[in-house]
Backbone atoms as SQL, in Angstrom:
CREATE TABLE atoms (id INTEGER PRIMARY KEY, chain TEXT, resi INTEGER, resn TEXT, atom TEXT, x REAL, y REAL, z REAL);
INSERT INTO atoms VALUES
  (1, 'A', 1, 'MET', 'N', -17.489, -6.052, -7.012),
  (2, 'A', 1, 'MET', 'CA', -17.804, -7.203, -5.831),
  (3, 'A', 1, 'MET', 'C', -19.088, -6.369, -5.666),
  (4, 'A', 2, 'GLU', 'N', -19.942, -7.167, -5.535),
  (5, 'A', 2, 'GLU', 'CA', -21.656, -6.958, -5.094),
  (6, 'A', 2, 'GLU', 'C', -20.966, -6.722, -3.486),
  (7, 'A', 3, 'PHE', 'N', -22.168, -6.256, -2.615),
  (8, 'A', 3, 'PHE', 'CA', -21.884, -6.142, -1.234),
  (9, 'A', 3, 'PHE', 'C', -23.258, -6.276, -0.631),
  (10, 'A', 4, 'SER', 'N', -23.648, -7.032, 0.021),
  (11, 'A', 4, 'SER', 'CA', -25.059, -7.183, 1.157),
  (12, 'A', 4, 'SER', 'C', -25.650, -5.854, 1.442),
  (13, 'A', 5, 'ALA', 'N', -24.242, -4.850, 2.037),
  (14, 'A', 5, 'ALA', 'CA', -24.920, -3.908, 3.206),
  (15, 'A', 5, 'ALA', 'C', -24.551, -2.487, 2.199),
  (16, 'A', 6, 'ASN', 'N', -25.627, -1.354, 2.357),
  (17, 'A', 6, 'ASN', 'CA', -25.073, -0.267, 1.538),
  (18, 'A', 6, 'ASN', 'C', -24.482, 1.013, 2.664),
  (19, 'A', 7, 'LEU', 'N', -23.432, 0.692, 2.472),
  (20, 'A', 7, 'LEU', 'CA', -22.653, 1.507, 3.435),
  (21, 'A', 7, 'LEU', 'C', -22.263, 2.963, 2.727),
  (22, 'A', 8, 'THR', 'N', -22.223, 3.770, 3.980),
  (23, 'A', 8, 'THR', 'CA', -22.972, 5.052, 3.418),
  (24, 'A', 8, 'THR', 'C', -21.215, 5.791, 3.310),
  (25, 'A', 9, 'THR', 'N', -20.946, 6.551, 2.421),
  (26, 'A', 9, 'THR', 'CA', -20.156, 7.513, 2.514),
  (27, 'A', 9, 'THR', 'C', -19.117, 7.738, 3.146),
  (28, 'A', 10, 'ALA', 'N', -19.427, 7.915, 4.565),
  (29, 'A', 10, 'ALA', 'CA', -18.407, 7.804, 6.324),
  (30, 'A', 10, 'ALA', 'C', -17.751, 6.583, 6.145),
  (31, 'A', 11, 'GLU', 'N', -18.987, 5.695, 5.929),
  (32, 'A', 11, 'GLU', 'CA', -18.445, 4.200, 6.396),
  (33, 'A', 11, 'GLU', 'C', -17.666, 4.162, 4.981),
  (34, 'A', 12, 'ARG', 'N', -17.841, 4.421, 4.306),
  (35, 'A', 12, 'ARG', 'CA', -16.680, 3.387, 2.879),
  (36, 'A', 12, 'ARG', 'C', -15.053, 4.139, 2.887),
  (37, 'A', 13, 'GLN', 'N', -15.593, 5.824, 4.105),
  (38, 'A', 13, 'GLN', 'CA', -13.529, 6.328, 4.060),
  (39, 'A', 13, 'GLN', 'C', -14.117, 6.058, 5.158),
  (40, 'A', 14, 'ALA', 'N', -14.372, 6.004, 5.976),
  (41, 'A', 14, 'ALA', 'CA', -13.151, 5.387, 7.057),
  (42, 'A', 14, 'ALA', 'C', -13.001, 3.625, 7.095),
  (43, 'A', 15, 'ALA', 'N', -13.422, 3.159, 6.266),
  (44, 'A', 15, 'ALA', 'CA', -13.156, 1.697, 5.432),
  (45, 'A', 15, 'ALA', 'C', -11.878, 1.574, 5.144),
  (46, 'A', 16, 'CYS', 'N', -11.878, 2.923, 4.417),
  (47, 'A', 16, 'CYS', 'CA', -10.575, 3.256, 3.545),
  (48, 'A', 16, 'CYS', 'C', -8.962, 3.586, 4.549),
  (49, 'A', 17, 'GLN', 'N', -10.018, 4.603, 5.550),
  (50, 'A', 17, 'GLN', 'CA', -8.874, 5.086, 6.471),
  (51, 'A', 17, 'GLN', 'C', -8.566, 3.722, 7.343),
  (52, 'A', 18, 'THR', 'N', -9.146, 2.701, 7.812),
  (53, 'A', 18, 'THR', 'CA', -8.767, 1.169, 8.274),
  (54, 'A', 18, 'THR', 'C', -7.888, 0.754, 7.301),
  (55, 'A', 19, 'ALA', 'N', -7.875, 0.608, 5.789),
  (56, 'A', 19, 'ALA', 'CA', -7.067, -0.053, 5.278),
  (57, 'A', 19, 'ALA', 'C', -5.724, 0.656, 5.458),
  (58, 'A', 20, 'ILE', 'N', -5.785, 1.955, 5.395),
  (59, 'A', 20, 'ILE', 'CA', -4.536, 2.648, 5.121),
  (60, 'A', 20, 'ILE', 'C', -3.732, 2.846, 6.351),
  (61, 'A', 21, 'ASP', 'N', -4.262, 2.555, 7.263),
  (62, 'A', 21, 'ASP', 'CA', -3.828, 2.148, 8.735),
  (63, 'A', 21, 'ASP', 'C', -3.538, 1.155, 9.055),
  (64, 'A', 22, 'ILE', 'N', -3.524, -0.146, 7.955),
  (65, 'A', 22, 'ILE', 'CA', -2.965, -1.533, 8.114),
  (66, 'A', 22, 'ILE', 'C', -2.240, -1.650, 6.914),
  (67, 'A', 23, 'ILE', 'N', -1.766, -0.747, 5.899),
  (68, 'A', 23, 'ILE', 'CA', -0.920, -0.846, 5.141),
  (69, 'A', 23, 'ILE', 'C', 0.321, 0.415, 5.498),
  (70, 'A', 24, 'GLU', 'N', 0.325, 1.346, 5.661),
  (71, 'A', 24, 'GLU', 'CA', 1.430, 2.250, 6.240),
  (72, 'A', 24, 'GLU', 'C', 2.368, 1.320, 7.169),
  (73, 'A', 25, 'PRO', 'N', 2.007, 0.779, 7.995),
  (74, 'A', 25, 'PRO', 'CA', 2.999, 0.648, 9.112),
  (75, 'A', 25, 'PRO', 'C', 3.729, -0.737, 8.070),
  (76, 'A', 26, 'GLY', 'N', 3.237, -1.688, 7.774),
  (77, 'A', 26, 'GLY', 'CA', 4.071, -2.828, 6.567),
  (78, 'A', 26, 'GLY', 'C', 5.113, -1.904, 6.078),
  (79, 'A', 27, 'LEU', 'N', 4.297, -0.726, 5.218),
  (80, 'A', 27, 'LEU', 'CA', 4.568, -0.330, 4.120),
  (81, 'A', 27, 'LEU', 'C', 6.051, 0.529, 4.652),
  (82, 'A', 28, 'TYR', 'N', 5.991, 1.179, 5.891),
  (83, 'A', 28, 'TYR', 'CA', 7.059, 1.740, 6.719),
  (84, 'A', 28, 'TYR', 'C', 8.399, 0.852, 7.042),
  (85, 'A', 29, 'ALA', 'N', 7.853, -0.312, 7.721),
  (86, 'A', 29, 'ALA', 'CA', 8.873, -1.370, 7.930),
  (87, 'A', 29, 'ALA', 'C', 9.668, -1.763, 6.955),
  (88, 'A', 30, 'ALA', 'N', 8.992, -2.237, 5.940),
  (89, 'A', 30, 'ALA', 'CA', 9.743, -2.759, 4.672),
  (90, 'A', 30, 'ALA', 'C', 11.016, -1.632, 3.773),
  (91, 'A', 31, 'ALA', 'N', 9.875, -0.622, 3.750),
  (92, 'A', 31, 'ALA', 'CA', 11.089, 1.055, 3.261),
  (93, 'A', 31, 'ALA', 'C', 12.508, 0.038, 4.451),
  (94, 'A', 32, 'LEU', 'N', 12.192, 0.953, 5.597),
  (95, 'A', 32, 'LEU', 'CA', 13.845, 0.917, 6.483),
  (96, 'A', 32, 'LEU', 'C', 13.757, -0.199, 6.292),
  (97, 'A', 33, 'THR', 'N', 14.152, -1.561, 6.153),
  (98, 'A', 33, 'THR', 'CA', 14.664, -2.467, 6.336),
  (99, 'A', 33, 'THR', 'C', 15.385, -2.865, 4.854),
  (100, 'A', 34, 'VAL', 'N', 15.180, -2.325, 3.275),
  (101, 'A', 34, 'VAL', 'CA', 15.604, -2.180, 2.368),
  (102, 'A', 34, 'VAL', 'C', 16.753, -0.940, 2.046),
  (103, 'A', 35, 'GLY', 'N', 16.375, 0.202, 3.525),
  (104, 'A', 35, 'GLY', 'CA', 17.402, 0.885, 3.649),
  (105, 'A', 35, 'GLY', 'C', 16.740, 2.234, 2.822),
  (106, 'A', 36, 'LEU', 'N', 15.661, 2.241, 2.590),
  (107, 'A', 36, 'LEU', 'CA', 14.764, 3.413, 2.116),
  (108, 'A', 36, 'LEU', 'C', 14.449, 4.556, 3.468),
  (109, 'A', 37, 'ASP', 'N', 14.172, 5.817, 3.619),
  (110, 'A', 37, 'ASP', 'CA', 13.521, 6.209, 4.165),
  (111, 'A', 37, 'ASP', 'C', 12.275, 6.919, 3.901),
  (112, 'A', 38, 'PRO', 'N', 11.564, 6.194, 4.685),
  (113, 'A', 38, 'PRO', 'CA', 9.903, 5.761, 4.213),
  (114, 'A', 38, 'PRO', 'C', 9.538, 6.858, 3.619),
  (115, 'A', 39, 'GLY', 'N', 9.604, 8.228, 3.892),
  (116, 'A', 39, 'GLY', 'CA', 9.437, 9.360, 3.090),
  (117, 'A', 39, 'GLY', 'C', 9.814, 9.796, 1.947),
  (118, 'A', 40, 'ASP', 'N', 10.435, 8.966, 1.503),
  (119, 'A', 40, 'ASP', 'CA', 10.999, 9.247, 0.067),
  (120, 'A', 40, 'ASP', 'C', 10.831, 8.029, -1.028),
  (121, 'A', 41, 'VAL', 'N', 10.221, 7.176, -0.278),
  (122, 'A', 41, 'VAL', 'CA', 9.322, 5.831, -0.844),
  (123, 'A', 41, 'VAL', 'C', 8.500, 6.699, -2.329),
  (124, 'A', 42, 'ALA', 'N', 8.811, 6.267, -3.485),
  (125, 'A', 42, 'ALA', 'CA', 8.046, 6.972, -4.605),
  (126, 'A', 42, 'ALA', 'C', 6.682, 5.987, -5.076),
  (127, 'A', 43, 'VAL', 'N', 5.645, 6.772, -5.687),
  (128, 'A', 43, 'VAL', 'CA', 4.625, 5.859, -5.478),
  (129, 'A', 43, 'VAL', 'C', 4.697, 5.477, -6.501),
  (130, 'A', 44, 'ASP', 'N', 5.586, 5.251, -7.331),
  (131, 'A', 44, 'ASP', 'CA', 5.770, 4.512, -8.674),
  (132, 'A', 44, 'ASP', 'C', 7.136, 3.199, -8.205),
  (133, 'A', 45, 'TYR', 'N', 7.626, 3.502, -7.035),
  (134, 'A', 45, 'TYR', 'CA', 8.534, 2.330, -6.302),
  (135, 'A', 45, 'TYR', 'C', 8.775, 0.993, -7.385),
  (136, 'A', 46, 'ASP', 'N', 9.431, 0.375, -7.479),
  (137, 'A', 46, 'ASP', 'CA', 9.986, -0.661, -8.367),
  (138, 'A', 46, 'ASP', 'C', 10.679, -1.639, -8.141),
  (139, 'A', 47, 'VAL', 'N', 11.180, -2.741, -8.210),
  (140, 'A', 47, 'VAL', 'CA', 11.260, -3.102, -6.895),
  (141, 'A', 47, 'VAL', 'C', 12.990, -3.389, -8.201),
  (142, 'A', 48, 'PRO', 'N', 14.529, -3.415, -7.989),
  (143, 'A', 48, 'PRO', 'CA', 15.743, -3.665, -8.494),
  (144, 'A', 48, 'PRO', 'C', 15.593, -4.300, -9.668),
  (145, 'A', 49, 'ALA', 'N', 16.097, -4.009, -11.367),
  (146, 'A', 49, 'ALA', 'CA', 16.018, -4.650, -12.674),
  (147, 'A', 49, 'ALA', 'C', 17.127, -5.878, -11.651),
  (148, 'A', 50, 'GLY', 'N', 16.713, -6.886, -12.684),
  (149, 'A', 50, 'GLY', 'CA', 16.958, -7.867, -12.151),
  (150, 'A', 50, 'GLY', 'C', 16.691, -8.917, -11.273),
  (151, 'A', 51, 'ALA', 'N', 16.220, -8.391, -10.052),
  (152, 'A', 51, 'ALA', 'CA', 15.641, -8.859, -8.507),
  (153, 'A', 51, 'ALA', 'C', 14.549, -9.894, -9.150),
  (154, 'A', 52, 'THR', 'N', 14.733, -10.705, -8.246),
  (155, 'A', 52, 'THR', 'CA', 13.718, -12.068, -8.268),
  (156, 'A', 52, 'THR', 'C', 12.782, -11.782, -6.224),
  (157, 'A', 53, 'ALA', 'N', 11.653, -12.736, -6.295),
  (158, 'A', 53, 'ALA', 'CA', 11.338, -12.504, -5.421),
  (159, 'A', 53, 'ALA', 'C', 11.989, -13.796, -4.215),
  (160, 'A', 54, 'GLU', 'N', 12.686, -14.252, -5.007),
  (161, 'A', 54, 'GLU', 'CA', 13.718, -15.268, -4.168),
  (162, 'A', 54, 'GLU', 'C', 14.821, -14.732, -3.541),
  (163, 'A', 55, 'THR', 'N', 15.580, -13.575, -4.441),
  (164, 'A', 55, 'THR', 'CA', 16.312, -12.796, -3.965),
  (165, 'A', 55, 'THR', 'C', 16.518, -11.799, -3.046),
  (166, 'A', 56, 'HIS', 'N', 14.972, -11.200, -3.555),
  (167, 'A', 56, 'HIS', 'CA', 14.498, -9.657, -2.532),
  (168, 'A', 56, 'HIS', 'C', 13.488, -9.817, -2.574),
  (169, 'A', 57, 'PRO', 'N', 12.604, -10.789, -1.942),
  (170, 'A', 57, 'PRO', 'CA', 11.736, -10.419, -1.493),
  (171, 'A', 57, 'PRO', 'C', 11.423, -8.957, -0.225),
  (172, 'A', 58, 'THR', 'N', 11.881, -8.620, 0.365),
  (173, 'A', 58, 'THR', 'CA', 11.030, -7.012, 1.094),
  (174, 'A', 58, 'THR', 'C', 11.144, -6.281, 0.023),
  (175, 'A', 59, 'GLU', 'N', 12.122, -6.261, -1.099),
  (176, 'A', 59, 'GLU', 'CA', 11.567, -5.357, -2.247),
  (177, 'A', 59, 'GLU', 'C', 10.539, -5.578, -2.830),
  (178, 'A', 60, 'PHE', 'N', 9.881, -6.871, -2.894),
  (179, 'A', 60, 'PHE', 'CA', 8.772, -7.642, -3.356),
  (180, 'A', 60, 'PHE', 'C', 7.927, -7.194, -2.636),
  (181, 'A', 61, 'GLN', 'N', 7.585, -7.085, -1.448),
  (182, 'A', 61, 'GLN', 'CA', 6.763, -6.838, -0.198),
  (183, 'A', 61, 'GLN', 'C', 6.622, -5.693, -0.551),
  (184, 'A', 62, 'LEU', 'N', 7.293, -4.889, -0.516),
  (185, 'A', 62, 'LEU', 'CA', 7.589, -2.976, -0.861),
  (186, 'A', 62, 'LEU', 'C', 6.409, -2.633, -1.409),
  (187, 'A', 63, 'LYS', 'N', 7.266, -3.135, -2.968),
  (188, 'A', 63, 'LYS', 'CA', 6.539, -2.929, -4.246),
  (189, 'A', 63, 'LYS', 'C', 4.701, -3.039, -4.054),
  (190, 'A', 64, 'ASP', 'N', 4.342, -4.219, -3.328),
  (191, 'A', 64, 'ASP', 'CA', 3.025, -4.778, -2.996),
  (192, 'A', 64, 'ASP', 'C', 2.246, -3.301, -2.205),
  (193, 'A', 65, 'TRP', 'N', 2.734, -3.070, -1.109),
  (194, 'A', 65, 'TRP', 'CA', 2.373, -2.612, -0.340),
  (195, 'A', 65, 'TRP', 'C', 2.173, -0.579, -0.632),
  (196, 'A', 66, 'VAL', 'N', 3.343, -0.459, -1.238),
  (197, 'A', 66, 'VAL', 'CA', 2.570, 1.115, -2.654),
  (198, 'A', 66, 'VAL', 'C', 2.053, 0.580, -3.491),
  (199, 'A', 67, 'ASP', 'N', 2.149, -0.331, -3.124),
  (200, 'A', 67, 'ASP', 'CA', 1.038, -0.867, -4.988),
  (201, 'A', 67, 'ASP', 'C', -0.595, -0.688, -3.965),
  (202, 'A', 68, 'LYS', 'N', -0.866, -1.646, -3.128),
  (203, 'A', 68, 'LYS', 'CA', -1.922, -1.277, -2.330),
  (204, 'A', 68, 'LYS', 'C', -2.497, 0.258, -1.735),
  (205, 'A', 69, 'LEU', 'N', -1.913, 0.947, -0.942),
  (206, 'A', 69, 'LEU', 'CA', -1.885, 2.318, -0.906),
  (207, 'A', 69, 'LEU', 'C', -2.211, 3.299, -1.784),
  (208, 'A', 70, 'ALA', 'N', -1.726, 2.668, -2.929),
  (209, 'A', 70, 'ALA', 'CA', -1.711, 3.996, -4.287),
  (210, 'A', 70, 'ALA', 'C', -3.474, 3.525, -4.517),
  (211, 'A', 71, 'VAL', 'N', -3.697, 2.009, -4.433),
  (212, 'A', 71, 'VAL', 'CA', -5.463, 1.791, -4.974),
  (213, 'A', 71, 'VAL', 'C', -6.233, 1.998, -3.613),
  (214, 'A', 72, 'VAL', 'N', -5.691, 2.171, -2.547),
  (215, 'A', 72, 'VAL', 'CA', -6.555, 2.604, -1.101),
  (216, 'A', 72, 'VAL', 'C', -7.280, 4.580, -1.616),
  (217, 'A', 73, 'LYS', 'N', -5.797, 4.853, -1.715),
  (218, 'A', 73, 'LYS', 'CA', -6.172, 6.136, -1.528),
  (219, 'A', 73, 'LYS', 'C', -6.582, 6.713, -3.159),
  (220, 'A', 74, 'ALA', 'N', -6.274, 5.982, -4.036),
  (221, 'A', 74, 'ALA', 'CA', -7.544, 6.898, -5.481),
  (222, 'A', 74, 'ALA', 'C', -8.783, 6.881, -5.163),
  (223, 'A', 75, 'HIS', 'N', -8.875, 5.333, -4.293),
  (224, 'A', 75, 'HIS', 'CA', -10.737, 4.527, -4.261),
  (225, 'A', 75, 'HIS', 'C', -11.183, 6.401, -2.865),
  (226, 'A', 76, 'LEU', 'N', -10.342, 6.151, -1.930),
  (227, 'A', 76, 'LEU', 'CA', -10.580, 6.918, -1.200),
  (228, 'A', 76, 'LEU', 'C', -10.625, 8.535, -1.729),
  (229, 'A', 77, 'ALA', 'N', -10.524, 8.912, -2.720),
  (230, 'A', 77, 'ALA', 'CA', -10.185, 10.512, -3.466),
  (231, 'A', 77, 'ALA', 'C', -11.507, 10.346, -4.191),
  (232, 'A', 78, 'THR', 'N', -11.829, 9.171, -4.660),
  (233, 'A', 78, 'THR', 'CA', -13.286, 9.573, -5.263),
  (234, 'A', 78, 'THR', 'C', -14.442, 8.991, -4.354),
  (235, 'A', 79, 'LEU', 'N', -14.309, 9.401, -2.981),
  (236, 'A', 79, 'LEU', 'CA', -15.343, 9.271, -2.619),
  (237, 'A', 79, 'LEU', 'C', -16.075, 10.864, -1.646);
């Protein structure tokens, strides 16, 4: 994606931190909701075998949060 603004490295780092600040509370709440300690959620968390978005929506949301956080942290590490 092309951006019209040329962001500095500091601005990109700040944007990553903003994204992390948005993602982490959702991840934390979803983990607690499904009975997991948020600190124990693995970076490769996956929904239970045989689960569907209809039967385990919170587990799917948790996986989405985990995946998003991993992408942002990986991007931040490249800056």
